[in-house]
Phi, psi and omega in degrees: 000318180294323179295318179299317179296319180292321178293320178297324177291335181275341185305314181300326181285329175294323178292326181286341180296336182292334180258359181268071182282325182280146179302323180295320180294319178294322179293319177296325179295324177295317181296317180295318183292319182282345178270343180294130183289351183253358180261125181228348177240138188226013185297316182293320177294321180294330181275353180297138182300323181294327178284320179294334179291347177296336179296341179271356181253114179300328183285324187244012179294333180294336178289329175292318177295324178296318179295325177296321178295319177295331183284313184216008180263190181228170181294324178295326175294326177292317182295331178292333179256019180301137184098335179258347182245160180297152178289138181273140170276178184298318180295319179293321180297313178297317181298315182293323176294321178296316179294323178295325178297324176298321179288318181291332183293349179290338180240115182300336180291343181270003190255013172285156181301318182295317181293318179294322180298321180285316184290327185258002178066042181261148186283328185204180182294326179297321177294324176297314180297319179296320179294316180297319179297318178297323178291325178293314180292334177279354180079018182278324181219163167242117188208167176228139178272140178233082182297330181298316180262004176056052179211165179243128179259107182262127180254340181204143180231131179287142182278071186244018178251139179280159179276135177285156178302142178063025179265352182295316180301315180293325178293319177297320178298316178297321179292322178295319177298316179297319179296318178297320178296321177295318179297316178297319179296317179296322178296318177297319179295319178298319179296319179294320178296319179297320179295319179296317179296320179297315179296321179295318179293323179296315178296322179294318179296318179296318179295317179296317179297319180294317179295321178295317179295320179296317179296323179294317179296321179295319179293319178296318179295323178296320178295320179296320179296326178291323182283313181225098182301143183278148169067356183235014182064241181275357183258146175278178180296321178294319178294324178299320178295321178297319179295320178297320178296318180295317180297320179297323179292319178298317180296324177292326178294322178297320179293323179289328180295328179293339178270006175100012179283170182278074181245186180296322179295326177295323176294323178296320178296325179294322179296321179294322178296323179294322179296321179293328178294323180295338181271358180291143178285155180285176186293324181297319181293324181295321181293317181292332184283340177090190183296326180297319180293321179298319179296321178294323179293321178297318178298323180294319178293323178296318177296324178297321179296320177299323177296000000 
């Protein structure tokens, strides 16, 4: 999007090159194009025949060199040729510093306040911050200022710089290196994903095997319990509880029988009473024995009743 906007801003100057036959007109066209706040790419203008013809003019050849610096150079390159190039106006100075910031942003080591101040010819840290803010509002970069650590954190750079002559081989080399690094990273990620999947499948298989074994053991134990109930001999757990209840009731009956209830102990007492009755003397013996015998028989019956 930024490139389209920059190219559209350059179109009027490309049209004017057809009428800029004189070196002075071509030089003025360079000044106007580089001063426009919306022009950031100059490759097409630099390739125009009328602009290239400036190299044949000793008086205006410096304007061609100036346009080359705006196209792919930096502010420090301009300062090195100071005195040989035309003087920059305020708009050109700001534009060249912004374009230089795009080039410096490729290397994070160049983004400290001190490095930017030196490379861009700025007087202090406040001027560095103002320049970065202007580049952000112009859509040239996405960055954050870090005054505490005196550095600029750039997250995105617009592709608005032209390629310098003979820069394609080095760029291709950098792209091949980057591609190889991406391929190696993807291979490492694939290996890690495969290892994670293997470990997950291994844990799932172990869990499934354990659940299957547990279910088998439970089924085997259930079959054993059906054939030979545990802890009760021939009785099941329910039958054991019934037997315990019956024994408790019998024991309770014995305690109640001692109090004279109709229990098994009471029947035993009745048998003893019957035995004592069989030992009683007949009526004739009682008459012959007299009153003493009668008295003894009453005491015996009373004792029997007590029993």
